[in-house]
mmCIF file of the C-alpha atoms, coordinates in Angstrom:
data_MODEL
# 
_entry.id   MODEL 
# 
loop_
_atom_site.group_PDB 
_atom_site.id 
_atom_site.type_symbol 
_atom_site.label_atom_id 
_atom_site.label_alt_id 
_atom_site.label_comp_id 
_atom_site.label_asym_id 
_atom_site.label_entity_id 
_atom_site.label_seq_id 
_atom_site.pdbx_PDB_ins_code 
_atom_site.Cartn_x 
_atom_site.Cartn_y 
_atom_site.Cartn_z 
_atom_site.occupancy 
_atom_site.B_iso_or_equiv 
_atom_site.pdbx_formal_charge 
_atom_site.auth_seq_id 
_atom_site.auth_comp_id 
_atom_site.auth_asym_id 
_atom_site.auth_atom_id 
_atom_site.pdbx_PDB_model_num 
ATOM 1   C CA . MET A 1 1   ? 129.983 107.631 108.794 1.00 0.00 ? 1   MET A CA 1 
ATOM 2   C CA . LYS A 1 2   ? 129.004 110.479 106.530 1.00 0.00 ? 2   LYS A CA 1 
ATOM 3   C CA . GLU A 1 3   ? 126.218 112.687 107.890 1.00 0.00 ? 3   GLU A CA 1 
ATOM 4   C CA . ILE A 1 4   ? 123.345 113.351 105.506 1.00 0.00 ? 4   ILE A CA 1 
ATOM 5   C CA . SER A 1 5   ? 121.034 116.262 106.089 1.00 0.00 ? 5   SER A CA 1 
ATOM 6   C CA . ALA A 1 6   ? 118.393 115.242 103.528 1.00 0.00 ? 6   ALA A CA 1 
ATOM 7   C CA . ARG A 1 7   ? 115.578 112.943 104.493 1.00 0.00 ? 7   ARG A CA 1 
ATOM 8   C CA . PRO A 1 8   ? 116.175 109.325 103.392 1.00 0.00 ? 8   PRO A CA 1 
ATOM 9   C CA . PRO A 1 9   ? 114.115 107.816 100.595 1.00 0.00 ? 9   PRO A CA 1 
ATOM 10  C CA . LYS A 1 10  ? 111.012 105.886 101.573 1.00 0.00 ? 10  LYS A CA 1 
ATOM 11  C CA . THR A 1 11  ? 111.658 102.179 101.930 1.00 0.00 ? 11  THR A CA 1 
ATOM 12  C CA . ALA A 1 12  ? 109.288 99.285  102.202 1.00 0.00 ? 12  ALA A CA 1 
ATOM 13  C CA . PRO A 1 13  ? 108.052 98.925  105.790 1.00 0.00 ? 13  PRO A CA 1 
ATOM 14  C CA . ARG A 1 14  ? 109.906 96.390  107.828 1.00 0.00 ? 14  ARG A CA 1 
ATOM 15  C CA . LEU A 1 15  ? 107.290 95.363  110.342 1.00 0.00 ? 15  LEU A CA 1 
ATOM 16  C CA . PHE A 1 16  ? 109.565 92.836  112.020 1.00 0.00 ? 16  PHE A CA 1 
ATOM 17  C CA . ALA A 1 17  ? 112.080 95.602  112.783 1.00 0.00 ? 17  ALA A CA 1 
ATOM 18  C CA . ARG A 1 18  ? 109.392 97.891  114.185 1.00 0.00 ? 18  ARG A CA 1 
ATOM 19  C CA . SER A 1 19  ? 107.867 95.283  116.451 1.00 0.00 ? 19  SER A CA 1 
ATOM 20  C CA . ALA A 1 20  ? 111.275 94.154  117.700 1.00 0.00 ? 20  ALA A CA 1 
ATOM 21  C CA . VAL A 1 21  ? 112.241 97.744  118.478 1.00 0.00 ? 21  VAL A CA 1 
ATOM 22  C CA . ARG A 1 22  ? 109.050 98.348  120.400 1.00 0.00 ? 22  ARG A CA 1 
ATOM 23  C CA . ARG A 1 23  ? 109.437 95.121  122.373 1.00 0.00 ? 23  ARG A CA 1 
ATOM 24  C CA . PHE A 1 24  ? 113.119 95.140  123.171 1.00 0.00 ? 24  PHE A CA 1 
ATOM 25  C CA . GLY A 1 25  ? 113.955 98.823  123.190 1.00 0.00 ? 25  GLY A CA 1 
ATOM 26  C CA . VAL A 1 26  ? 116.932 100.721 121.939 1.00 0.00 ? 26  VAL A CA 1 
ATOM 27  C CA . LEU A 1 27  ? 119.556 97.952  121.994 1.00 0.00 ? 27  LEU A CA 1 
ATOM 28  C CA . ALA A 1 28  ? 117.523 95.536  119.885 1.00 0.00 ? 28  ALA A CA 1 
ATOM 29  C CA . GLY A 1 29  ? 116.554 98.354  117.551 1.00 0.00 ? 29  GLY A CA 1 
ATOM 30  C CA . SER A 1 30  ? 120.179 99.308  117.084 1.00 0.00 ? 30  SER A CA 1 
ATOM 31  C CA . VAL A 1 31  ? 121.196 95.745  116.303 1.00 0.00 ? 31  VAL A CA 1 
ATOM 32  C CA . LEU A 1 32  ? 118.326 95.245  113.859 1.00 0.00 ? 32  LEU A CA 1 
ATOM 33  C CA . ALA A 1 33  ? 118.923 98.583  112.199 1.00 0.00 ? 33  ALA A CA 1 
ATOM 34  C CA . LEU A 1 34  ? 122.600 97.883  111.733 1.00 0.00 ? 34  LEU A CA 1 
ATOM 35  C CA . SER A 1 35  ? 121.969 94.389  110.389 1.00 0.00 ? 35  SER A CA 1 
ATOM 36  C CA . ALA A 1 36  ? 119.288 95.738  108.043 1.00 0.00 ? 36  ALA A CA 1 
ATOM 37  C CA . GLY A 1 37  ? 121.676 98.471  106.875 1.00 0.00 ? 37  GLY A CA 1 
ATOM 38  C CA . HIS A 1 38  ? 122.624 96.373  103.890 1.00 0.00 ? 38  HIS A CA 1 
ATOM 39  C CA . ALA A 1 39  ? 119.023 96.295  102.683 1.00 0.00 ? 39  ALA A CA 1 
ATOM 40  C CA . ALA A 1 40  ? 118.547 100.063 102.898 1.00 0.00 ? 40  ALA A CA 1 
ATOM 41  C CA . ALA A 1 41  ? 121.121 102.784 102.398 1.00 0.00 ? 41  ALA A CA 1 
ATOM 42  C CA . TRP A 1 42  ? 119.991 104.904 105.369 1.00 0.00 ? 42  TRP A CA 1 
ATOM 43  C CA . ILE A 1 43  ? 120.126 104.603 109.135 1.00 0.00 ? 43  ILE A CA 1 
ATOM 44  C CA . CYS A 1 44  ? 118.344 107.354 111.034 1.00 0.00 ? 44  CYS A CA 1 
ATOM 45  C CA . VAL A 1 45  ? 118.364 108.433 114.664 1.00 0.00 ? 45  VAL A CA 1 
ATOM 46  C CA . TYR A 1 46  ? 114.921 109.124 116.127 1.00 0.00 ? 46  TYR A CA 1 
ATOM 47  C CA . GLU A 1 47  ? 113.928 110.393 119.551 1.00 0.00 ? 47  GLU A CA 1 
ATOM 48  C CA . ASN A 1 48  ? 110.533 110.315 121.260 1.00 0.00 ? 48  ASN A CA 1 
ATOM 49  C CA . SER A 1 49  ? 109.079 112.695 123.849 1.00 0.00 ? 49  SER A CA 1 
ATOM 50  C CA . GLY A 1 50  ? 110.281 110.395 126.652 1.00 0.00 ? 50  GLY A CA 1 
ATOM 51  C CA . GLY A 1 51  ? 113.910 110.794 125.569 1.00 0.00 ? 51  GLY A CA 1 
ATOM 52  C CA . GLN A 1 52  ? 114.340 107.301 124.118 1.00 0.00 ? 52  GLN A CA 1 
ATOM 53  C CA . THR A 1 53  ? 116.708 107.107 121.160 1.00 0.00 ? 53  THR A CA 1 
ATOM 54  C CA . LEU A 1 54  ? 116.040 104.752 118.270 1.00 0.00 ? 54  LEU A CA 1 
ATOM 55  C CA . TYR A 1 55  ? 118.369 103.785 115.399 1.00 0.00 ? 55  TYR A CA 1 
ATOM 56  C CA . THR A 1 56  ? 116.480 102.336 112.442 1.00 0.00 ? 56  THR A CA 1 
ATOM 57  C CA . ASN A 1 57  ? 116.115 102.385 108.666 1.00 0.00 ? 57  ASN A CA 1 
ATOM 58  C CA . VAL A 1 58  ? 112.300 102.631 108.904 1.00 0.00 ? 58  VAL A CA 1 
ATOM 59  C CA . SER A 1 59  ? 110.270 105.549 110.200 1.00 0.00 ? 59  SER A CA 1 
ATOM 60  C CA . PRO A 1 60  ? 108.849 104.449 113.576 1.00 0.00 ? 60  PRO A CA 1 
ATOM 61  C CA . GLY A 1 61  ? 105.693 106.507 113.124 1.00 0.00 ? 61  GLY A CA 1 
ATOM 62  C CA . ALA A 1 62  ? 103.963 109.201 115.151 1.00 0.00 ? 62  ALA A CA 1 
ATOM 63  C CA . GLY A 1 63  ? 105.613 110.435 118.310 1.00 0.00 ? 63  GLY A CA 1 
ATOM 64  C CA . TRP A 1 64  ? 109.184 110.055 117.073 1.00 0.00 ? 64  TRP A CA 1 
ATOM 65  C CA . LYS A 1 65  ? 111.301 112.998 115.901 1.00 0.00 ? 65  LYS A CA 1 
ATOM 66  C CA . MET A 1 66  ? 114.102 112.391 113.396 1.00 0.00 ? 66  MET A CA 1 
ATOM 67  C CA . LEU A 1 67  ? 117.391 113.833 114.622 1.00 0.00 ? 67  LEU A CA 1 
ATOM 68  C CA . GLN A 1 68  ? 119.755 112.833 111.810 1.00 0.00 ? 68  GLN A CA 1 
ATOM 69  C CA . CYS A 1 69  ? 120.398 110.208 109.157 1.00 0.00 ? 69  CYS A CA 1 
ATOM 70  C CA . PHE A 1 70  ? 123.551 108.477 108.032 1.00 0.00 ? 70  PHE A CA 1 
ATOM 71  C CA . ALA A 1 71  ? 124.355 106.679 104.821 1.00 0.00 ? 71  ALA A CA 1 
ATOM 72  C CA . SER A 1 72  ? 125.195 103.098 105.676 1.00 0.00 ? 72  SER A CA 1 
ATOM 73  C CA . VAL A 1 73  ? 128.756 102.105 104.954 1.00 0.00 ? 73  VAL A CA 1 
ATOM 74  C CA . GLU A 1 74  ? 129.403 98.867  103.134 1.00 0.00 ? 74  GLU A CA 1 
ATOM 75  C CA . PRO A 1 75  ? 131.880 96.651  104.970 1.00 0.00 ? 75  PRO A CA 1 
ATOM 76  C CA . SER A 1 76  ? 135.312 96.474  103.413 1.00 0.00 ? 76  SER A CA 1 
ATOM 77  C CA . PRO A 1 77  ? 136.023 93.193  101.694 1.00 0.00 ? 77  PRO A CA 1 
ATOM 78  C CA . GLU A 1 78  ? 138.062 91.002  103.984 1.00 0.00 ? 78  GLU A CA 1 
ATOM 79  C CA . LYS A 1 79  ? 140.854 88.825  102.744 1.00 0.00 ? 79  LYS A CA 1 
ATOM 80  C CA . LYS A 1 80  ? 140.074 85.148  102.740 1.00 0.00 ? 80  LYS A CA 1 
ATOM 81  C CA . PRO A 1 81  ? 142.241 83.227  105.176 1.00 0.00 ? 81  PRO A CA 1 
ATOM 82  C CA . GLY A 1 82  ? 143.788 80.858  102.625 1.00 0.00 ? 82  GLY A CA 1 
ATOM 83  C CA . THR A 1 83  ? 144.671 83.372  99.905  1.00 0.00 ? 83  THR A CA 1 
ATOM 84  C CA . SER A 1 84  ? 147.873 84.892  101.213 1.00 0.00 ? 84  SER A CA 1 
ATOM 85  C CA . SER A 1 85  ? 151.139 83.827  99.648  1.00 0.00 ? 85  SER A CA 1 
ATOM 86  C CA . SER A 1 86  ? 152.598 82.933  103.037 1.00 0.00 ? 86  SER A CA 1 
ATOM 87  C CA . ALA A 1 87  ? 149.733 80.512  103.660 1.00 0.00 ? 87  ALA A CA 1 
ATOM 88  C CA . ARG A 1 88  ? 150.308 78.889  100.275 1.00 0.00 ? 88  ARG A CA 1 
ATOM 89  C CA . SER A 1 89  ? 154.002 78.455  100.931 1.00 0.00 ? 89  SER A CA 1 
ATOM 90  C CA . ALA A 1 90  ? 153.218 76.638  104.191 1.00 0.00 ? 90  ALA A CA 1 
ATOM 91  C CA . LEU A 1 91  ? 151.338 73.891  102.326 1.00 0.00 ? 91  LEU A CA 1 
ATOM 92  C CA . PRO A 1 92  ? 153.224 70.652  101.756 1.00 0.00 ? 92  PRO A CA 1 
ATOM 93  C CA . LYS A 1 93  ? 154.656 70.154  98.262  1.00 0.00 ? 93  LYS A CA 1 
ATOM 94  C CA . VAL A 1 94  ? 153.651 67.164  96.157  1.00 0.00 ? 94  VAL A CA 1 
ATOM 95  C CA . SER A 1 95  ? 155.966 65.794  93.539  1.00 0.00 ? 95  SER A CA 1 
ATOM 96  C CA . ALA A 1 96  ? 154.867 65.900  89.909  1.00 0.00 ? 96  ALA A CA 1 
ATOM 97  C CA . GLU A 1 97  ? 154.906 62.098  89.742  1.00 0.00 ? 97  GLU A CA 1 
ATOM 98  C CA . LYS A 1 98  ? 152.671 61.791  92.808  1.00 0.00 ? 98  LYS A CA 1 
ATOM 99  C CA . GLN A 1 99  ? 150.264 64.415  91.403  1.00 0.00 ? 99  GLN A CA 1 
ATOM 100 C CA . LYS A 1 100 ? 150.038 62.554  88.079  1.00 0.00 ? 100 LYS A CA 1 
ATOM 101 C CA . GLU A 1 101 ? 149.239 59.380  90.003  1.00 0.00 ? 101 GLU A CA 1 
ATOM 102 C CA . ARG A 1 102 ? 146.493 61.171  91.932  1.00 0.00 ? 102 ARG A CA 1 
ATOM 103 C CA . ASP A 1 103 ? 145.074 62.690  88.753  1.00 0.00 ? 103 ASP A CA 1 
ATOM 104 C CA . SER A 1 104 ? 144.988 59.333  86.972  1.00 0.00 ? 104 SER A CA 1 
ATOM 105 C CA . MET A 1 105 ? 143.264 57.747  89.992  1.00 0.00 ? 105 MET A CA 1 
ATOM 106 C CA . ARG A 1 106 ? 140.698 60.565  90.011  1.00 0.00 ? 106 ARG A CA 1 
ATOM 107 C CA . ARG A 1 107 ? 140.087 60.149  86.279  1.00 0.00 ? 107 ARG A CA 1 
ATOM 108 C CA . LYS A 1 108 ? 139.594 56.388  86.746  1.00 0.00 ? 108 LYS A CA 1 
ATOM 109 C CA . VAL A 1 109 ? 137.095 56.940  89.556  1.00 0.00 ? 109 VAL A CA 1 
ATOM 110 C CA . LEU A 1 110 ? 135.175 59.512  87.499  1.00 0.00 ? 110 LEU A CA 1 
ATOM 111 C CA . GLU A 1 111 ? 135.107 57.253  84.438  1.00 0.00 ? 111 GLU A CA 1 
ATOM 112 C CA . ASP A 1 112 ? 133.853 54.341  86.567  1.00 0.00 ? 112 ASP A CA 1 
ATOM 113 C CA . GLU A 1 113 ? 131.132 56.584  87.976  1.00 0.00 ? 113 GLU A CA 1 
ATOM 114 C CA . LEU A 1 114 ? 130.241 57.725  84.461  1.00 0.00 ? 114 LEU A CA 1 
ATOM 115 C CA . ALA A 1 115 ? 129.943 54.108  83.259  1.00 0.00 ? 115 ALA A CA 1 
ATOM 116 C CA . THR A 1 116 ? 127.710 53.226  86.218  1.00 0.00 ? 116 THR A CA 1 
ATOM 117 C CA . GLU A 1 117 ? 125.564 56.314  85.780  1.00 0.00 ? 117 GLU A CA 1 
ATOM 118 C CA . SER A 1 118 ? 125.224 55.709  82.020  1.00 0.00 ? 118 SER A CA 1 
ATOM 119 C CA . LYS A 1 119 ? 124.066 52.157  82.720  1.00 0.00 ? 119 LYS A CA 1 
ATOM 120 C CA . LEU A 1 120 ? 121.503 53.427  85.229  1.00 0.00 ? 120 LEU A CA 1 
ATOM 121 C CA . LEU A 1 121 ? 120.341 56.053  82.718  1.00 0.00 ? 121 LEU A CA 1 
ATOM 122 C CA . ASN A 1 122 ? 119.770 53.405  80.040  1.00 0.00 ? 122 ASN A CA 1 
ATOM 123 C CA . GLU A 1 123 ? 117.800 51.258  82.510  1.00 0.00 ? 123 GLU A CA 1 
ATOM 124 C CA . ALA A 1 124 ? 115.696 54.248  83.564  1.00 0.00 ? 124 ALA A CA 1 
ATOM 125 C CA . ARG A 1 125 ? 114.990 55.172  79.930  1.00 0.00 ? 125 ARG A CA 1 
ATOM 126 C CA . THR A 1 126 ? 113.942 51.588  79.202  1.00 0.00 ? 126 THR A CA 1 
ATOM 127 C CA . ALA A 1 127 ? 111.580 51.594  82.205  1.00 0.00 ? 127 ALA A CA 1 
ATOM 128 C CA . TYR A 1 128 ? 110.202 55.003  81.231  1.00 0.00 ? 128 TYR A CA 1 
ATOM 129 C CA . ALA A 1 129 ? 109.557 53.881  77.630  1.00 0.00 ? 129 ALA A CA 1 
ATOM 130 C CA . ASN A 1 130 ? 109.170 57.465  76.334  1.00 0.00 ? 130 ASN A CA 1 
ATOM 131 C CA . GLY A 1 131 ? 106.434 58.227  78.848  1.00 0.00 ? 131 GLY A CA 1 
ATOM 132 C CA . ALA A 1 132 ? 104.242 55.260  77.963  1.00 0.00 ? 132 ALA A CA 1 
ATOM 133 C CA . PRO A 1 133 ? 105.301 52.228  80.025  1.00 0.00 ? 133 PRO A CA 1 
ATOM 134 C CA . ALA A 1 134 ? 102.919 49.336  80.300  1.00 0.00 ? 134 ALA A CA 1 
ATOM 135 C CA . ALA A 1 135 ? 100.503 49.709  83.187  1.00 0.00 ? 135 ALA A CA 1 
ATOM 136 C CA . LEU A 1 136 ? 100.837 47.315  86.098  1.00 0.00 ? 136 LEU A CA 1 
ATOM 137 C CA . PRO A 1 137 ? 97.731  45.294  87.084  1.00 0.00 ? 137 PRO A CA 1 
ATOM 138 C CA . GLU A 1 138 ? 96.961  47.444  90.140  1.00 0.00 ? 138 GLU A CA 1 
ATOM 139 C CA . GLU A 1 139 ? 97.277  50.590  88.005  1.00 0.00 ? 139 GLU A CA 1 
ATOM 140 C CA . PHE A 1 140 ? 94.365  49.614  85.742  1.00 0.00 ? 140 PHE A CA 1 
ATOM 141 C CA . LEU A 1 141 ? 91.953  50.301  88.589  1.00 0.00 ? 141 LEU A CA 1 
ATOM 142 C CA . ASN A 1 142 ? 93.792  53.383  89.841  1.00 0.00 ? 142 ASN A CA 1 
ATOM 143 C CA . PRO A 1 143 ? 95.011  55.701  87.044  1.00 0.00 ? 143 PRO A CA 1 
ATOM 144 C CA . GLN A 1 144 ? 96.519  58.090  89.597  1.00 0.00 ? 144 GLN A CA 1 
ATOM 145 C CA . LYS A 1 145 ? 98.993  55.388  90.602  1.00 0.00 ? 145 LYS A CA 1 
ATOM 146 C CA . TYR A 1 146 ? 100.001 55.037  86.956  1.00 0.00 ? 146 TYR A CA 1 
ATOM 147 C CA . ALA A 1 147 ? 100.487 58.820  86.600  1.00 0.00 ? 147 ALA A CA 1 
ATOM 148 C CA . ALA A 1 148 ? 102.528 58.914  89.810  1.00 0.00 ? 148 ALA A CA 1 
ATOM 149 C CA . ARG A 1 149 ? 104.750 56.060  88.569  1.00 0.00 ? 149 ARG A CA 1 
ATOM 150 C CA . ILE A 1 150 ? 105.311 57.824  85.223  1.00 0.00 ? 150 ILE A CA 1 
ATOM 151 C CA . ALA A 1 151 ? 106.240 61.041  87.049  1.00 0.00 ? 151 ALA A CA 1 
ATOM 152 C CA . GLN A 1 152 ? 108.684 59.110  89.246  1.00 0.00 ? 152 GLN A CA 1 
ATOM 153 C CA . LEU A 1 153 ? 110.245 57.437  86.206  1.00 0.00 ? 153 LEU A CA 1 
ATOM 154 C CA . ARG A 1 154 ? 110.557 60.799  84.407  1.00 0.00 ? 154 ARG A CA 1 
ATOM 155 C CA . GLU A 1 155 ? 112.232 62.274  87.482  1.00 0.00 ? 155 GLU A CA 1 
ATOM 156 C CA . THR A 1 156 ? 114.653 59.338  87.667  1.00 0.00 ? 156 THR A CA 1 
ATOM 157 C CA . VAL A 1 157 ? 115.614 59.724  84.004  1.00 0.00 ? 157 VAL A CA 1 
ATOM 158 C CA . GLY A 1 158 ? 116.210 63.445  84.521  1.00 0.00 ? 158 GLY A CA 1 
ATOM 159 C CA . LEU A 1 159 ? 118.362 62.793  87.587  1.00 0.00 ? 159 LEU A CA 1 
ATOM 160 C CA . HIS A 1 160 ? 120.575 60.309  85.748  1.00 0.00 ? 160 HIS A CA 1 
ATOM 161 C CA . GLU A 1 161 ? 120.879 62.627  82.728  1.00 0.00 ? 161 GLU A CA 1 
ATOM 162 C CA . ARG A 1 162 ? 122.063 65.468  84.980  1.00 0.00 ? 162 ARG A CA 1 
ATOM 163 C CA . ASN A 1 163 ? 124.528 63.155  86.715  1.00 0.00 ? 163 ASN A CA 1 
ATOM 164 C CA . VAL A 1 164 ? 125.978 61.980  83.392  1.00 0.00 ? 164 VAL A CA 1 
ATOM 165 C CA . GLU A 1 165 ? 126.363 65.579  82.196  1.00 0.00 ? 165 GLU A CA 1 
ATOM 166 C CA . ALA A 1 166 ? 128.039 66.612  85.455  1.00 0.00 ? 166 ALA A CA 1 
ATOM 167 C CA . LEU A 1 167 ? 130.478 63.709  85.281  1.00 0.00 ? 167 LEU A CA 1 
ATOM 168 C CA . LYS A 1 168 ? 131.332 64.465  81.633  1.00 0.00 ? 168 LYS A CA 1 
ATOM 169 C CA . LYS A 1 169 ? 131.908 68.107  82.535  1.00 0.00 ? 169 LYS A CA 1 
ATOM 170 C CA . GLU A 1 170 ? 134.166 67.130  85.439  1.00 0.00 ? 170 GLU A CA 1 
ATOM 171 C CA . ILE A 1 171 ? 136.190 64.770  83.260  1.00 0.00 ? 171 ILE A CA 1 
ATOM 172 C CA . GLY A 1 172 ? 136.481 67.511  80.633  1.00 0.00 ? 172 GLY A CA 1 
ATOM 173 C CA . LYS A 1 173 ? 138.085 69.828  83.211  1.00 0.00 ? 173 LYS A CA 1 
ATOM 174 C CA . MET A 1 174 ? 140.962 67.421  83.758  1.00 0.00 ? 174 MET A CA 1 
# 
């Protein structure tokens, strides 16, 4: 880590970190400070009159003397396990004919789903009737029931519209 002699910038107080440090001592404070290092760019070492050491990104308050501060280091990006070329070469090969068969089966399944979802969308739109469906007998006495049913129908129409769009988008990718 790179040592910084300047005082770190003020950050928003992290009360949960302070209370955990006071309750569990140095070890918990170190763990919390290191895990919170991504939120703030500074980790400081404090010491109190009793000799306790505290690592945190928040000033612990009166009675603690700051010894030094470090700029937190961002973790290096790790390689994903399945991205190496050796891992790819270990995968089984599929013939072009078999892949075409799989793709056509996938397309058929997606088109069937699209047909079903389109049918459900049309039914939901018919039931919704542009936001003015006929009231049921029990809804004449209770207008809140009618409003709740309209909201439910509107939500159902929206759900089916999103599903149809998602299926069309997925088919378009093929």
